[in-house]
Each structure stands twice: as structure tokens, then as C-alpha cells.
BAKE-94179 format. One line per 3 residues: number of its first residue (from 1); their letters; for each residue x, y, z of C-alpha. Coordinates in Angstrom, 1 decimal. Example, Ala and Ser with C-alpha at 12.3 -4.5 7.8 and 13.67 -1.06 7.14 Angstrom:
! residues 2
1> AS> 12.3,-4.5,7.8 | 13.7,-1.1,7.1
//
This chain:
! residues 387
1> MDI> 18.4,-18.1,27.0 | 15.2,-18.8,25.1 | 14.0,-17.2,21.8
4> KQT> 11.6,-14.9,23.6 | 14.4,-13.4,25.8 | 16.6,-13.1,22.8
7> LEE> 13.9,-11.4,20.8 | 13.3,-9.0,23.6 | 16.9,-8.0,23.8
10> QLA> 17.2,-7.6,20.1 | 14.1,-5.3,20.0 | 15.4,-3.3,23.0
13> LLC> 18.8,-2.7,21.3 | 17.2,-1.9,17.9 | 14.7,0.6,19.4
16> ASL> 17.3,2.3,21.4 | 19.5,2.8,18.4 | 16.6,4.1,16.2
19> AAT> 15.3,6.4,19.0 | 18.7,8.1,19.3 | 18.5,9.6,15.7
22> AVE> 14.8,9.5,14.9 | 14.1,13.2,15.3 | 17.0,14.3,13.2
25> RDR> 16.3,11.7,10.5 | 12.6,12.6,10.4 | 13.7,16.2,9.7
28> RGG> 16.1,15.1,7.0 | 13.9,12.6,5.2 | 15.4,10.5,2.4
31> HAA> 16.8,7.0,2.5 | 17.9,5.7,5.9 | 20.6,3.3,4.7
34> AER> 22.3,3.0,8.1 | 19.1,2.3,9.9 | 18.0,-0.3,7.3
37> ALL> 21.4,-1.9,7.9 | 20.5,-2.0,11.6 | 17.3,-3.9,10.8
40> RDS> 19.3,-6.4,8.7 | 21.8,-6.9,11.4 | 19.2,-7.2,14.1
43> GLL> 18.2,-10.7,12.9 | 14.6,-9.7,13.0 | 13.8,-9.7,9.3
46> TLA> 13.3,-13.4,9.3 | 10.7,-13.6,12.1 | 7.9,-14.5,9.6
49> VPA> 10.0,-17.0,7.6 | 8.9,-20.6,8.5 | 11.5,-22.6,10.4
52> KFG> 11.6,-25.2,7.6 | 13.1,-22.5,5.4 | 15.6,-21.4,8.0
55> GQG> 13.6,-18.6,9.5 | 12.3,-18.1,13.0 | 8.7,-19.0,12.3
58> ERW> 7.4,-16.6,14.9 | 3.7,-16.2,15.7 | 1.9,-13.2,14.3
61> PVI> 1.0,-11.6,17.7 | 4.7,-11.5,18.5 | 5.6,-10.0,15.1
64> LRA> 2.8,-7.4,15.4 | 3.9,-6.4,18.9 | 7.5,-5.9,17.5
67> IRR> 6.1,-3.6,14.8 | 4.3,-1.6,17.5 | 7.4,-1.2,19.6
70> IAA> 9.5,0.0,16.7 | 6.7,2.4,15.6 | 6.7,4.0,19.1
73> VDS> 10.2,5.4,18.4 | 10.4,5.4,14.6 | 7.2,4.7,12.6
76> SMA> 9.1,5.0,9.2 | 11.4,2.1,10.2 | 8.4,0.2,11.6
79> HLF> 6.6,0.6,8.3 | 9.6,-1.0,6.4 | 9.9,-3.7,9.1
82> AFQ> 6.2,-4.5,8.8 | 6.3,-4.7,5.0 | 9.3,-7.0,5.1
85> HLQ> 7.1,-9.5,6.9 | 4.1,-8.9,4.6 | 6.1,-9.7,1.5
88> VAS> 7.5,-12.8,3.1 | 4.0,-13.9,4.1 | 2.8,-13.2,0.5
91> LSF> 4.9,-16.2,-0.6 | 2.9,-18.4,1.7 | -0.4,-17.0,0.3
94> FGS> 0.5,-17.0,-3.4 | 3.6,-19.1,-3.9 | 4.1,-22.8,-4.7
97> EAQ> 6.2,-25.0,-2.4 | 9.1,-24.7,-4.8 | 8.8,-20.9,-4.9
100> QQE> 8.7,-20.7,-1.1 | 11.7,-22.9,-0.8 | 13.7,-20.8,-3.3
103> WLT> 12.7,-17.3,-2.2 | 12.4,-17.8,1.5 | 15.6,-19.8,1.9
106> RTV> 17.5,-17.1,0.0 | 15.8,-14.5,2.2 | 17.5,-16.0,5.2
109> RER> 20.8,-17.0,3.6 | 21.4,-13.7,1.7 | 19.8,-11.5,4.4
112> WFW> 17.3,-10.0,1.9 | 15.3,-6.9,2.5 | 12.0,-7.1,0.6
115> GNA> 10.3,-4.0,-0.9 | 6.8,-3.3,-2.1 | 5.6,-2.5,-5.6
118> NNP> 2.1,-3.9,-5.1 | -0.1,-0.8,-4.6 | -3.5,-2.2,-5.7
121> ADK> -5.0,1.3,-6.2 | -2.4,2.1,-8.9 | -3.1,0.0,-12.0
124> RVT> -0.6,1.6,-14.4 | 1.7,-1.4,-14.6 | 0.7,-3.8,-17.4
127> AVE> 1.9,-7.3,-18.1 | 2.1,-8.9,-21.5 | 2.6,-12.7,-21.7
130> FDE> 5.1,-14.3,-24.1 | 7.0,-17.6,-24.3 | 9.8,-16.5,-21.9
133> GLV> 7.4,-15.2,-19.2 | 6.0,-11.7,-18.7 | 7.1,-8.2,-19.7
136> LNG> 6.1,-5.3,-17.4 | 5.7,-1.7,-18.4 | 4.4,1.3,-16.5
139> VKS> 4.8,3.1,-13.2 | 3.8,2.0,-9.7 | 3.4,4.6,-6.9
142> FCS> 3.7,4.3,-3.1 | 6.3,1.5,-3.3 | 7.4,1.4,0.3
145> GAV> 10.8,0.1,1.0 | 11.8,-0.2,-2.7 | 14.9,1.9,-2.4
148> GAD> 17.7,-0.4,-1.0 | 15.6,-3.6,-1.3 | 16.9,-6.8,-2.8
151> VLL> 13.6,-8.1,-4.2 | 10.2,-6.5,-4.9 | 6.8,-8.0,-4.7
154> VSA> 5.1,-6.5,-7.8 | 1.5,-6.5,-9.0 | 0.4,-5.8,-12.6
157> HLE> -2.6,-6.3,-14.8 | -2.8,-8.5,-17.9 | -4.6,-7.4,-21.0
160> CGR> -7.7,-9.4,-19.9 | -7.7,-7.4,-16.7 | -6.5,-10.2,-14.4
163> LIA> -4.2,-9.2,-11.6 | -1.0,-11.0,-11.3 | 1.7,-10.9,-8.6
166> ATV> 5.4,-11.6,-9.0 | 8.8,-11.5,-7.3 | 11.3,-9.3,-9.1
169> PTD> 15.0,-8.8,-8.1 | 15.8,-5.0,-8.0 | 18.8,-5.4,-10.2
172> REG> 16.6,-6.6,-13.1 | 17.2,-4.7,-16.4 | 14.6,-2.0,-17.0
175> LQI> 13.6,-1.6,-13.4 | 14.1,2.0,-12.1 | 13.5,2.8,-8.4
178> QGD> 12.9,6.4,-7.9 | 14.0,8.0,-4.6 | 11.3,10.6,-4.9
181> WNA> 9.2,10.2,-1.7 | 8.8,13.6,-0.1 | 5.6,13.6,2.1
184> IGQ> 5.1,15.5,5.3 | 5.2,12.3,7.3 | 6.7,8.7,7.2
187> RQT> 9.5,10.5,5.6 | 12.0,7.6,5.5 | 9.8,4.9,4.1
190> DSG> 11.2,5.1,0.6 | 7.6,5.1,-0.7 | 8.2,6.7,-4.1
193> NVV> 7.7,5.5,-7.6 | 9.1,2.5,-9.4 | 9.3,2.6,-13.2
196> FED> 9.1,-0.6,-15.3 | 10.5,-0.4,-18.9 | 10.2,-3.8,-20.6
199> VLV> 11.1,-5.6,-17.4 | 11.2,-9.4,-17.8 | 9.5,-11.6,-15.3
202> KPE> 10.5,-15.2,-15.6 | 7.9,-18.0,-15.3 | 9.2,-19.2,-12.0
205> EVL> 8.9,-15.6,-10.6 | 5.1,-15.4,-11.2 | 3.2,-16.3,-8.1
208> NPG> 0.1,-18.5,-8.4 | -2.7,-18.4,-7.4 | -3.0,-14.7,-7.6
211> PGS> -4.5,-12.4,-5.0 | -8.2,-12.9,-4.2 | -8.4,-16.4,-5.6
214> SAW> -9.5,-18.0,-2.2 | -10.3,-17.1,1.4 | -6.7,-18.0,2.3
217> ASL> -5.1,-15.8,-0.4 | -7.4,-12.9,0.5 | -6.1,-13.1,4.1
220> RST> -3.0,-11.2,3.0 | -5.0,-8.0,2.9 | -6.3,-8.6,6.4
223> LSQ> -2.8,-9.3,7.6 | -1.6,-6.1,5.9 | -4.3,-4.1,7.7
226> SML> -3.3,-5.6,11.1 | 0.2,-4.3,10.5 | -1.2,-0.8,10.0
229> VNI> -3.1,-1.2,13.2 | 0.1,-1.7,15.1 | 2.0,1.1,13.4
232> YLG> -0.8,3.5,14.4 | -1.0,2.2,17.9 | 2.8,2.5,18.2
235> IAE> 2.6,6.1,17.0 | 0.0,6.8,19.7 | 2.1,5.2,22.4
238> GAH> 5.1,7.2,21.3 | 3.2,10.4,21.3 | 1.8,9.6,24.8
241> QAA> 5.3,8.9,26.1 | 6.6,12.1,24.7 | 3.7,14.1,26.2
244> RDH> 4.2,12.4,29.6 | 7.9,13.0,29.7 | 7.7,16.6,28.6
247> TRQ> 4.9,17.4,31.0 | 6.6,15.9,34.0 | 9.9,17.5,33.3
250> WRR> 9.1,20.9,31.8 | 5.5,21.9,32.1 | 4.9,24.7,34.6
253> PWV> 1.6,25.1,36.4 | -0.8,27.6,34.8 | -1.0,30.9,36.8
256> LSN> -4.7,30.4,37.6 | -4.5,26.7,38.4 | -3.9,27.1,42.1
259> VEQ> -1.6,24.0,42.1 | 2.1,23.8,42.8 | 3.0,21.4,40.0
262> ATQ> 1.5,21.0,36.5 | 1.1,17.3,37.2 | -1.5,18.2,39.7
265> DPY> -3.6,20.3,37.3 | -7.1,18.6,37.1 | -7.5,19.6,33.4
268> LLE> -4.2,17.9,32.5 | -5.1,14.9,34.5 | -8.4,14.7,32.6
271> KFG> -6.6,14.8,29.3 | -4.1,12.1,30.3 | -7.0,10.0,31.5
274> EFW> -8.5,10.3,28.0 | -5.2,9.3,26.4 | -5.0,6.3,28.7
277> VQL> -8.5,5.1,27.8 | -7.8,5.4,24.1 | -4.5,3.6,24.4
280> KAA> -5.9,0.8,26.5 | -8.9,0.3,24.2 | -6.7,0.3,21.1
283> EAL> -4.2,-2.1,22.7 | -6.9,-4.6,23.7 | -8.5,-4.5,20.3
286> AEQ> -5.1,-4.9,18.6 | -4.2,-7.9,20.7 | -7.6,-9.5,20.0
289> AAQ> -7.2,-8.9,16.3 | -3.7,-10.4,16.4 | -5.0,-13.5,17.9
292> QIE> -7.7,-13.7,15.2 | -5.0,-13.3,12.5 | -2.9,-16.1,14.1
295> AAW> -5.9,-18.4,14.2 | -6.8,-17.7,10.6 | -3.1,-18.2,9.6
298> QRG> -3.0,-21.6,11.3 | -6.0,-22.7,9.2 | -4.0,-22.3,6.0
301> EAL> -5.8,-23.4,2.8 | -8.7,-24.8,5.0 | -9.6,-21.2,6.0
304> TAE> -13.3,-20.5,5.3 | -14.8,-17.2,4.1 | -16.6,-16.8,7.4
307> ERG> -13.3,-17.3,9.4 | -11.5,-14.9,7.2 | -14.4,-12.4,7.5
310> AAS> -14.3,-12.6,11.3 | -10.6,-11.8,11.3 | -11.4,-8.8,9.0
313> VAV> -14.0,-7.5,11.4 | -11.6,-7.7,14.4 | -8.8,-6.0,12.4
316> ATA> -11.0,-3.2,11.1 | -12.4,-2.5,14.6 | -8.9,-2.2,16.0
319> KVV> -7.8,0.0,13.1 | -10.5,2.6,13.6 | -9.6,2.9,17.2
322> AAR> -5.9,2.9,16.7 | -6.0,5.5,13.9 | -8.1,7.8,16.0
325> AAL> -5.8,7.4,19.0 | -2.7,8.2,16.9 | -4.2,11.3,15.4
328> DIG> -5.8,12.6,18.6 | -2.8,12.0,20.9 | -0.3,13.1,18.3
331> SRL> -2.2,16.4,18.0 | -3.2,17.0,21.6 | 0.1,16.2,23.2
334> FEV> 0.9,19.9,22.8 | -2.2,20.8,24.9 | -0.8,18.8,27.9
337> AGT> 3.0,19.4,27.3 | 2.6,23.2,26.8 | 4.3,25.9,24.8
340> SSL> 7.8,24.6,25.4 | 6.9,21.4,23.6 | 6.7,23.3,20.4
343> HAP> 10.4,23.8,20.3 | 11.2,22.5,16.8 | 14.3,20.5,17.6
346> LGH> 12.2,18.3,19.9 | 10.4,17.0,16.9 | 7.1,16.3,18.8
349> DRF> 5.1,17.2,15.6 | 6.4,14.1,13.9 | 3.8,11.9,15.7
352> WRN> 0.9,13.7,14.2 | 2.5,14.1,10.8 | 3.3,10.4,10.6
355> ART> -0.1,9.4,11.7 | -1.8,11.8,9.3 | 0.2,10.6,6.4
358> HTL> -0.2,6.9,7.0 | -3.9,6.9,8.0 | -4.7,8.2,4.6
361> HDP> -3.6,4.8,3.2 | -7.3,3.8,3.1 | -10.1,5.8,4.7
364> IEY> -11.4,4.6,8.0 | -14.9,5.7,6.8 | -15.0,2.6,4.7
367> KLR> -14.0,0.5,7.6 | -16.9,1.9,9.6 | -19.2,1.2,6.6
370> DLG> -18.1,-2.4,6.6 | -18.4,-2.6,10.4 | -21.8,-1.0,10.3
373> NWA> -23.0,-3.5,7.7 | -21.8,-6.3,10.0 | -23.3,-4.9,13.2
376> LND> -26.7,-4.1,11.6 | -27.1,-6.7,8.8 | -24.7,-9.6,9.7
379> VLP> -22.8,-9.0,6.5 | -19.1,-9.8,6.7 | -16.7,-7.4,4.9
382> PPS> -16.2,-8.7,1.4 | -12.6,-9.6,0.5 | -10.7,-6.7,-1.1
385> AYT> -7.2,-5.3,-1.2 | -8.1,-3.2,1.8 | -10.0,-5.6,4.0
//
């Protein structure tokens, strides 16, 4: 059995397990310890770890499709799964060979789950340099996956304003992970606050070069955005499947429709046709963007600003379409599935709530501005934490 068949089986088993409890867990919110254990046990947390460090060294299109499949049944777990691979990739972007050897080998050997404390919009964590390393103080918000993680990727600002990144074990003294995430969607992403009170960062834990120092380093943001594309597309696909299943099983024909079955109603067929077009467009753009990401990744330190910019354009284009599809289908599934689909225990509202919560991560209006500047003026999106 080859690796692709094995991966397919692992994903199928994982998605089936997550789907069985997704609605109830979405209602409950909080920390999904058992489901995170499923992710650990699946063997899929090392997909992005290079083979030379003991990982699977999988290509990004494969990893991004896996994120999408999980998001279709449980977008909170897909979020955590995606961010695991983002933090792992961050070591390739920012870490030395020795740091990669240390952290990535241990990720595989000790089955680490990585968390995020790298929200670039929140600049409240400060770093002070001294002989033994850095000391961090402050609060970082939207720290997805921090609860239950073994290691965090942390960003902070030095007095001079320079941004630094570091790896910090979650058992480090002074580090307090708050389980205070309580949004209307993405309810089990553990995306609350992390408090730093005189937290020591050892010299070997500081990643160098820092974010934004080269075209290669800035590709991290583009990779992050491509993961969001596939979370949104997965939500849209999950909403479409829920709408299809409910309409076929439970929807009754409207009294004025003059059809025997709801599946023959021309207005419902039109809506499902619209859903199909949105999904196929988003899927094609997501696949194109994934190939661009992989091509840029393979270039490594030789990546040029123009190549990085081209990948950013592809990802931004896919993100706009995927975000709109998730929001639209997540909302309009009730139009096609009918009144019975509003039954609260079905949890069909979770698709829209999850999409609405996550698509506020960074406004698509700014993606459209960048894309417009490219389409009209041939200006590639400038590197940033969100491009």
C-alpha cells in the first residue's frame, strides 16, 4: 500500500470520527481534548515535516486538500490541523538548520501539537533582550490551538520595534494559556488569550531571520492564507452536502410548484446550480493556488519577489471566491432545504457561523484592493502578514 492510499484511509477514518460528534461539540464549544487526541493518533500531524527530520514531507497541494476535507465536517478541527502545519513550516522559513533539526525531530518523536501565539495584529507582547536571551511580557489574542499544545510559535516586538519570532514550550514558567474563546463560530479552536509574565526565551529558541526579511520568509503569510482558502472551501462543501442531503430526504414540494418531488422544483434546481458553480470555481482556484504555493516552496531561498507575488495573487483570488461561497451557501442552504432544516439539533447553522467568524480574520476587501491594483496597474501585492 503506498503513502497516498494510506493517507486516504487515515483521512477517511478521521473525518468519520469527527463528523459523528461535530454538531454536539459545536453546540458545547470549549476544548476538544478527545478530538485533538484523534488528530495526534491519526499520524497526520507530521505531513509537513521534511522526511530528513522523520516526517512525511508531503506536498502542499495534498496537505491543503486534507485541510479542506476535514473542514467539510469540522472546521474547528481543520483550523487546528492547518495551524499545526503552518507552525511546522515556519521553522523552514525562519529557523536555522540546527533549530529545524531540534524542533522538527522532536515534533515527530514526541508527537507534538503546535499552537499559535503569533497574531501579527496584536502588538501587546514585548521582548527585552538580556544576556540569557529574551524576556516576554504582555498578552496575545486569537492564539488558535494554544490550549493543549506542547509548543507555541510566538511573536513579540523589541523596544526598537523589530518583530521577532520564537518557539516557546507551553510549560515555560510565566506562560498562562487562557481557555477563554467564546465566539459564535469556530467554537473549538482554542483561539483565546495567552498571557506572558516574565517568560524566558532562550537564545536557541529565537528564530532568525525574522518574518518579512526576504521573499522566502514572507511566503509564510501566503501559505497561511492558502490554508484559510481551504478551510472556507471545506465549509462551503460541507454546507452544500448538508443542503443536498436534507433536500433529497426531507424537503416537500411547495403547494404551488406543480411538481411531485421537491427535487424537481425549478427554483431549487436553479439554486443548486448556483451552489455548484460557486463550488467548482472555488475548487479550481484553490487547486491553482496550491500548485503556485508548492512551486514557490520548492524554490526555497532562491524565491524571487515576483514569484512570491504571483503566488500571493493566486491565493488572494481563491480566497475571495472561497469566502463568498462559504458565506453564501452556509446561509442559503435553508432556502433550499426548507423549514425542517431549521431544527436546532441538526446544527445546520454552524456552517454560516463558522464561515462568518473565520472570514473576519482579514477583510476580503483588502484582497480585492490588491487584486485590483494587480489587474489594473501590474502591481503585485506587497509582502505583509496577511498577503
